[in-house]
C-alpha positions in Angstrom: 5.8 -2.1 15.3 7.3 -1.8 11.8 4.6 -3.7 9.9 5.5 -3.2 6.2 8.8 -1.9 4.9 9.6 -1.4 1.2 12.2 -0.2 -1.1 10.1 1.0 -4.0 12.1 0.8 -7.2 9.5 1.9 -9.8 10.8 0.8 -13.3 10.5 2.9 -16.4 7.1 2.2 -18.0 7.4 -0.3 -21.0 4.7 1.6 -22.8 1.7 -0.3 -21.3 1.3 2.1 -18.3 1.9 -0.9 -15.9 4.2 1.2 -13.7 1.3 3.2 -12.3 -0.3 2.3 -9.1 -4.1 2.8 -8.9 -5.7 4.9 -6.3 -6.0 2.8 -3.1 -6.0 2.8 0.6 -3.2 1.0 2.4 -5.6 -0.3 5.1 -7.0 -2.6 2.4 -3.9 -4.7 2.8 -3.8 -4.7 6.6 -5.8 -7.1 8.8 -5.2 -5.1 11.9 -6.9 -2.1 13.6 -7.6 0.6 14.7 -6.6 2.6 11.6 -5.8 5.7 13.8 -2.9 3.8 15.3 -1.2 3.1 11.9 0.9 5.6 9.9 3.1 5.4 6.8 6.4 7.2 6.4 7.2 7.5 2.7 10.7 9.0 1.8 12.0 10.1 -1.6 15.5 8.8 -2.4 15.8 11.1 -5.3 13.8 14.0 -7.0 10.3 12.7 -7.6 7.8 14.4 -9.8 5.0 13.6 -12.3 7.5 12.5 -14.9 8.8 9.6 -12.8 5.5 8.7 -11.1 5.1 10.8 -7.9 2.5 10.0 -5.3 -0.9 11.5 -5.9 -3.2 12.0 -2.9 -6.8 12.9 -2.4 -6.6 15.2 0.7 -9.2 14.6 3.5 -10.1 11.1 2.4 -8.4 9.7 5.5 -11.6 10.8 7.3 -13.7 8.3 5.4 -14.1 4.6 5.5 -12.3 1.6 3.9 -13.7 1.3 0.4 -13.9 -1.9 -1.7 -10.8 -2.6 -3.8 -10.1 -4.8 -6.8 -8.0 -4.9 -9.9 -8.8 -1.9 -12.2 -9.9 -2.7 -15.7 -7.1 -0.8 -17.3 -5.9 -1.3 -20.9 -2.4 -2.8 -20.6 -3.2 -4.4 -17.3 -1.9 -3.8 -13.8 0.8 -5.4 -11.6 -0.1 -8.2 -9.2 -1.7 -7.0 -5.9 -2.1 -3.5 -7.2 -5.7 -3.3 -6.2 -7.6 0.0 -6.6 -10.7 1.7 -5.2 -13.6 0.9 -7.4 -15.9 3.8 -6.4 -14.4 7.1 -5.4 -15.4 10.7 -6.1 -13.6 11.6 -9.3 -14.2 15.3 -8.6 -12.1 15.1 -5.5 -9.1 17.4 -5.9 -5.8 15.5 -6.5 -2.5 16.7 -5.2 0.7 15.5 -6.9 3.6 15.3 -4.3 6.7 16.6 -5.9 9.5 15.6 -3.5 13.3 16.1 -3.2 15.7 13.5 -2.0 15.1 13.0 1.7 11.7 14.5 1.8 9.2 12.4 3.8 5.5 12.4 3.9 3.5 10.8 6.7 0.0 9.6 5.9 -3.0 7.7 7.4 -3.8 4.2 6.0 -7.3 5.4 4.8 -5.8 8.2 2.7 -6.7 7.6 -0.9 -3.4 7.7 -2.9 -1.6 6.2 -5.9 1.1 7.0 -8.3 1.4 7.7 -12.0 3.5 5.9 -14.6 7.3 6.4 -14.7 7.9 8.1 -18.1 11.7 8.4 -17.6 14.4 6.0 -18.5 15.5 5.5 -14.9 14.1 3.7 -11.9 12.2 6.0 -9.4 13.4 5.1 -5.8 11.6 5.6 -2.5 11.4 3.8 0.8 8.4 3.4 3.0 7.5 1.9 6.3 4.1 1.4 7.9 4.2 1.7 11.7 1.5 0.5 14.0 1.0 0.5 17.7 1.7 -3.0 19.1 -1.6 -2.6 20.9 -3.5 -2.9 17.6 -5.3 -6.1 17.1 -5.9 -8.5 14.2 -9.3 -8.8 12.6 -10.9 -11.6 10.7 -11.4 -10.4 7.1 -13.8 -13.2 6.1 -16.8 -11.7 4.5 -15.3 -8.2 4.2 -14.0 -6.2 1.3 -10.5 -7.5 2.3 -11.2 -11.1 1.7 -9.9 -10.9 -1.9 -6.5 -9.6 -0.9 -6.3 -12.3 1.8 -6.9 -15.1 -0.7 -4.3 -13.6 -3.1 -1.6 -13.1 -0.4 -2.1 -16.5 1.2 -2.0 -18.2 -2.3 1.4 -16.5 -3.0 2.8 -17.5 0.4 1.6 -21.1 -0.1 3.4 -21.3 -3.5 6.5 -19.6 -2.2 6.8 -21.7 1.0 5.0 -24.9 -0.3 2.6 -24.9 2.7 -0.7 -25.6 0.9 -3.1 -23.8 3.1 -0.8 -23.6 6.1 -0.9 -19.7 6.4 -3.5 -17.1 7.2 -3.2 -13.4 6.5 -2.7 -12.8 10.2 0.2 -15.3 10.2 1.9 -13.5 7.4 1.6 -10.1 9.0 2.7 -11.4 12.3 5.8 -12.9 10.7 6.6 -9.6 8.9 6.1 -7.4 11.9 9.2 -6.1 13.7 9.4 -4.4 17.1 10.8 -0.9 16.9 10.3 0.3 20.4 8.4 -0.8 23.5 6.8 -4.1 23.9 5.2 -6.5 21.5 1.6 -6.8 22.7 -0.8 -8.0 20.0 0.9 -7.6 16.7 
C-alpha cells in the first residue's frame, strides 16, 4: 500500500529558520504496525545538499524504539505538524545526504532524520512515498506518545471537511492509502 505520498517543495528560509524539519521518526505519524513492514522511498528531484536543506540521518537509530515527539522550542518557531524527538543522543553521528537528481534513499520509519534550512533562493524539491504491507494493522494511539499527533491531524481534518469529530486517525489513513500491488487486507 502507498500510505503517504508527498511532493516536498521546501521554500527558501525567510530568515527565521522555519524551513528546517526537526529530527523525527516517521512512525510517530503512523497509526499502523509492524514498523518492519513499512519503508520510505525519498527521491531528489534536483541536486540537494546542506545549502538547500538536505536530509540528515542518525545511522542505526532504526534499531531503537519510537521516541516521544512534540514541537521543538526553537526561536523563530516551527511549521505545523513538524514534531521532533525530545530526547535523543546528541552525540550520535549525523550523516548529511548529498543527493543528485534521481537519487533515492530508502529508510525505516524508526530512523531518526530531519532536514536543515534552505539557505538558497530557490525551492528544494523531492518526492517521497511511504509503503506498507497491506497486512499491517491499525493500532489505537490513545494513551501513547502518538496521541498528540492524532488530536492535531483529526482537528485539521474536522476543520477542512466540517465534520466536528467525525474522523479518527485510522479513518484518515485508511482514506489516504492506495493499493499498489496485491490485495488490500487491513490497511
